[in-house]
C-alpha positions as CSV (number, residue, x, y, z in Angstrom):
1,M,14.7,-16.4,-12.3
2,K,13.2,-12.9,-11.1
3,I,13.7,-11.7,-7.6
4,I,11.6,-9.1,-5.9
5,R,12.9,-7.3,-2.9
6,I,10.5,-7.0,-0.1
7,E,10.3,-4.1,1.9
8,G,8.5,-1.7,4.3
9,G,5.3,-2.4,5.9
10,L,1.9,-4.6,5.2
11,G,0.7,-2.2,2.3
12,N,4.1,-2.0,0.8
13,Q,4.7,-5.7,0.6
14,M,1.2,-6.2,-0.7
15,F,2.1,-3.8,-3.6
16,Q,5.5,-6.0,-4.4
17,Y,3.5,-9.3,-3.9
18,A,1.3,-8.2,-6.4
19,F,3.9,-6.9,-8.9
20,A,6.0,-10.2,-8.3
21,H,2.6,-12.3,-9.2
22,S,2.0,-10.1,-12.2
23,L,5.6,-10.5,-13.4
24,A,5.5,-14.5,-13.0
25,A,2.2,-14.7,-15.3
26,S,3.8,-12.4,-17.8
27,T,7.4,-13.9,-18.0
28,G,6.7,-17.3,-16.9
29,D,9.9,-17.4,-15.2
30,E,10.4,-18.5,-11.5
31,I,10.1,-15.9,-8.8
32,A,11.5,-15.4,-5.4
33,L,11.1,-12.7,-2.8
34,D,14.2,-11.5,-0.7
35,L,13.8,-10.5,2.7
36,V,16.8,-8.8,3.0
37,G,15.0,-5.2,3.1
38,L,13.5,-6.4,6.2
39,I,16.4,-6.8,8.2
40,T,18.3,-3.6,7.5
41,P,19.1,-1.3,10.3
42,N,16.8,1.3,9.2
43,D,13.9,-1.1,9.5
44,A,14.6,-3.1,12.3
45,K,10.8,-3.5,13.1
46,R,9.6,-4.7,10.0
47,E,8.6,-8.2,9.6
48,Y,7.2,-10.2,6.6
49,R,3.7,-10.3,6.6
50,L,2.2,-11.8,3.7
51,K,2.2,-15.4,5.4
52,E,0.9,-14.4,8.9
53,V,-1.9,-12.2,7.5
54,F,-3.0,-13.7,4.2
55,G,-1.1,-17.4,4.3
56,I,0.5,-16.7,1.2
57,E,3.2,-19.3,0.8
58,A,6.1,-18.0,-1.4
59,R,9.2,-18.9,-2.8
60,L,11.9,-16.9,-0.8
61,A,15.3,-16.3,-2.2
62,S,18.0,-17.7,-0.1
63,A,21.0,-15.4,1.1
64,G,23.1,-16.7,-1.8
65,E,20.8,-16.1,-4.4
66,S,20.4,-12.4,-2.9
67,A,24.0,-11.8,-2.8
68,V,24.4,-13.0,-6.5
69,F,21.8,-11.2,-7.9
70,Q,22.3,-8.0,-6.3
71,C,26.1,-8.4,-7.3
72,G,27.2,-7.4,-3.9
73,R,25.4,-3.9,-4.1
74,A,23.2,-3.5,-1.3
75,H,22.3,-0.2,-2.2
76,P,23.2,0.5,-5.7
77,K,22.8,4.1,-7.3
78,V,20.9,3.6,-10.5
79,S,17.8,5.2,-11.8
80,F,16.8,2.1,-13.7
81,I,18.4,-0.6,-15.2
82,T,22.0,-2.1,-15.2
83,H,24.3,-4.8,-15.8
84,A,26.5,-5.3,-12.7
85,I,30.3,-6.6,-13.3
86,R,29.8,-8.2,-16.7
87,P,26.8,-8.3,-19.3
88,S,25.7,-11.7,-18.4
89,S,25.5,-10.8,-14.8
90,P,21.7,-10.4,-13.6
91,A,19.8,-7.1,-14.3
92,Y,19.5,-4.8,-11.4
93,I,16.0,-2.9,-12.1
94,S,15.3,-0.1,-9.5
95,E,11.7,1.3,-10.1
96,R,11.6,4.5,-12.0
97,F,9.6,7.2,-10.2
98,G,6.6,9.3,-11.9
99,S,4.5,6.4,-13.7
100,F,3.9,3.1,-14.4
101,D,6.7,1.6,-16.7
102,P,5.7,-1.4,-18.8
103,F,9.3,-2.0,-19.8
104,V,9.8,-3.8,-16.5
105,F,7.8,-6.8,-18.0
106,K,10.1,-7.0,-20.9
107,V,13.4,-7.8,-19.0
108,R,14.7,-11.1,-20.0
109,G,17.2,-13.3,-18.2
110,N,17.9,-13.4,-14.4
111,A,17.2,-9.9,-12.7
112,Y,16.6,-8.1,-9.4
113,F,13.7,-5.8,-8.9
114,R,13.5,-3.1,-6.3
115,G,10.8,-0.6,-5.8
116,N,7.3,-0.3,-4.4
117,W,5.5,-0.7,-7.6
118,Q,2.5,1.3,-6.2
119,S,-0.1,1.3,-9.1
120,E,-2.9,-1.1,-10.0
121,R,-1.5,-1.0,-13.6
122,Y,1.6,-3.2,-12.7
123,F,-1.0,-6.1,-11.7
124,A,-4.3,-5.3,-13.9
125,S,-3.9,-8.2,-15.7
126,V,-4.2,-11.0,-12.8
127,Q,-6.1,-8.5,-10.2
128,D,-9.0,-11.1,-9.8
129,E,-5.9,-13.8,-8.5
130,I,-4.7,-10.6,-6.5
131,R,-8.3,-10.1,-4.8
132,K,-8.6,-13.6,-4.2
133,A,-5.0,-13.7,-2.5
134,F,-5.7,-10.8,-0.2
135,S,-9.1,-12.2,0.9
136,H,-7.7,-15.1,3.2
137,F,-7.6,-12.8,6.5
138,P,-7.7,-14.8,10.0
139,P,-10.9,-14.8,11.6
140,L,-11.9,-11.5,13.1
141,S,-11.4,-11.0,16.6
142,S,-14.8,-10.6,18.8
143,T,-14.5,-6.4,19.0
144,A,-13.8,-6.6,15.0
145,S,-16.9,-8.9,14.3
146,D,-19.1,-6.8,16.1
147,L,-17.8,-4.0,14.2
148,Q,-18.4,-5.6,11.1
149,R,-22.1,-6.1,11.9
150,M,-22.3,-2.2,12.2
151,I,-20.9,-1.5,8.8
152,D,-23.7,-1.1,6.4
153,E,-24.5,0.9,3.2
154,S,-24.3,4.3,4.8
155,S,-20.7,3.6,6.3
156,V,-17.5,5.8,5.3
157,S,-13.9,4.4,6.1
158,L,-11.4,7.3,7.0
159,H,-7.9,6.5,7.2
160,V,-5.4,9.4,8.4
161,R,-1.8,8.8,8.3
162,R,0.5,10.8,10.8
163,G,3.1,8.7,12.6
164,D,6.7,9.3,10.9
165,Y,4.7,11.5,7.9
166,V,5.0,14.2,11.2
167,T,7.8,12.9,13.4
168,H,10.1,11.5,11.2
169,R,12.2,14.7,9.4
170,G,13.0,12.4,6.1
171,A,9.1,11.1,5.9
172,A,7.9,14.5,6.6
173,E,10.0,16.2,3.8
174,V,9.4,13.7,1.5
175,I,5.8,12.3,1.9
176,G,4.1,14.7,4.5
177,A,1.0,14.2,6.6
178,K,-2.2,15.8,5.0
179,S,-4.3,18.8,6.6
180,A,-7.1,18.7,8.4
181,D,-8.8,20.5,5.6
182,Y,-8.1,17.9,3.1
183,Y,-9.9,15.3,5.4
184,K,-12.8,17.8,5.8
185,A,-13.5,18.6,2.0
186,A,-13.1,14.5,1.4
187,L,-15.4,13.5,4.0
188,Q,-17.9,16.0,2.8
189,K,-17.6,14.5,-1.1
190,A,-17.7,11.0,0.3
191,A,-20.9,12.0,2.5
192,D,-22.7,13.4,-0.3
193,A,-26.2,11.7,-1.2
194,L,-25.6,9.4,1.7
195,G,-27.9,11.5,4.3
196,Y,-26.5,10.5,7.7
197,P,-23.7,8.2,7.2
198,R,-21.7,6.5,10.0
199,I,-17.8,7.2,9.8
200,F,-15.6,4.5,10.9
201,A,-12.2,6.4,11.9
202,F,-8.9,4.6,11.3
203,S,-5.7,6.1,12.5
204,D,-2.2,5.8,14.0
205,D,-2.7,9.3,15.7
206,I,-6.7,9.1,16.8
207,A,-6.3,11.7,19.6
208,W,-5.5,14.3,16.3
209,V,-8.5,12.7,14.2
210,R,-10.9,13.3,17.3
211,S,-9.2,16.9,17.9
212,S,-8.8,18.4,14.8
213,L,-11.9,16.9,12.3
214,D,-15.0,17.7,14.6
215,L,-16.4,14.4,13.2
216,P,-20.4,13.6,13.9
217,T,-21.1,12.2,17.4
218,N,-21.9,8.5,16.0
219,T,-18.3,8.3,14.7
220,V,-16.7,4.9,15.7
221,Y,-12.9,5.4,16.2
222,V,-11.8,1.7,15.4
223,S,-8.2,2.8,16.0
224,E,-9.0,3.3,19.8
225,L,-10.0,-0.6,20.1
226,D,-6.7,-2.1,20.1
227,L,-7.1,-4.3,16.8
228,K,-4.7,-6.0,14.7
229,D,-3.8,-3.9,12.0
230,W,-5.1,-6.2,9.4
231,E,-8.5,-6.3,11.1
232,E,-8.5,-2.8,10.5
233,M,-7.7,-3.1,6.7
234,R,-10.4,-5.5,6.5
235,L,-13.2,-3.6,8.1
236,M,-12.1,-0.5,5.8
237,S,-12.8,-2.7,3.0
238,L,-16.1,-3.3,3.8
239,C,-17.3,0.2,4.1
240,R,-19.5,2.0,1.1
241,R,-17.5,4.9,0.5
242,H,-13.7,5.4,1.7
243,V,-11.5,8.6,2.5
244,I,-8.1,7.8,2.1
245,S,-4.7,9.4,3.4
246,N,-1.3,9.1,1.2
247,S,-0.5,5.6,2.5
248,S,-0.2,2.4,1.0
249,F,-2.1,0.7,3.7
250,S,-5.3,2.9,3.3
251,W,-4.8,2.3,-0.6
252,W,-5.3,-1.3,0.0
253,G,-8.3,-0.9,2.4
254,A,-10.1,0.8,-0.2
255,W,-8.8,-1.2,-3.1
256,L,-10.3,-4.3,-1.6
257,D,-13.5,-3.2,-1.5
258,P,-14.7,-5.1,-4.6
259,R,-17.9,-3.3,-5.1
260,P,-17.7,-1.5,-8.4
261,D,-19.7,1.6,-7.6
262,K,-17.7,2.2,-4.7
263,I,-16.3,5.8,-4.2
264,V,-12.9,6.4,-3.0
265,I,-11.3,9.9,-2.4
266,A,-7.8,10.5,-2.2
267,P,-5.3,13.0,-2.0
268,I,-3.1,14.9,-4.7
269,P,-0.3,15.4,-4.5
270,W,0.4,12.1,-2.9
271,F,4.2,13.2,-1.9
272,R,5.3,16.5,-0.7
273,D,8.4,16.1,-3.0
274,P,7.0,16.6,-6.1
275,R,9.8,14.5,-8.0
276,L,8.2,11.3,-6.6
277,E,5.0,12.1,-7.7
278,N,3.4,9.2,-9.3
279,K,0.4,10.0,-11.8
280,D,-0.4,6.3,-11.7
281,I,-0.9,5.8,-8.0
282,C,-4.6,5.5,-7.8
283,P,-6.8,4.0,-10.3
284,P,-8.6,6.0,-12.9
285,T,-12.2,5.7,-11.0
286,W,-10.7,7.1,-7.8
287,I,-11.5,10.9,-7.1
288,R,-8.6,13.2,-6.3
289,I,-8.8,16.1,-4.5
290,P,-6.1,19.0,-3.5
291,A,-4.6,18.3,-0.2
292,N,-2.5,21.0,1.4
293,L,0.3,19.7,3.3
């Protein structure tokens, strides 16, 4: 059996599930998702979202299985792979930062995996199945349906992540919010050859977007309309071009656009802390532009 730890928000959970699905296809082993990471004091407000949003029926690890596979270590300090207590114990795999690592697919026997697995390369072999799994959104509200009808070939999605990237010291130092200059440059590149694009703006700080980016008068500030987060992700995926932030949520909003000729503009670096930079976080067809913090 392989157990994959689920933690973080919707975007991170999607990466972890995609990795789990790929691991199951690669190894043929039974896969279970461990939700213990969602009930720790630091993530008290997190909830398991994959069933609610996409109707995914996944095997969940029991508390006993979680304890055995972690060998009693809730937060082990390991860089990659260790065997706890004795060689026959389940392997504990902690994601190595920096790039995609194919070794994780070669781990045999029982193992526990903890990480974000934020790269398309971890599920490239099953990406059609992942797109299908993440296509089963619930019906849109009437407000979201009205917006859907407004989206056409000249539409650009803009996602600005701030929130704890600004207010939480740890997140600000490790990840960091991108500057207004990045978003302005990215929008200019995304809008090239579109004529007069309509921007659909999504953000956890829409007031900052209004005051800092000087967007066209026909911009739709979607995040002012009290939609559910998955409705925003769905609407983002319908746009023609995408300007994303260093956020797993906006990554998926762009990736779920299935069109091969889509244009996605993403920041580089992704993280403020250079030790965490993942050179494989964006697909090679996406355009990376410098983003000063």
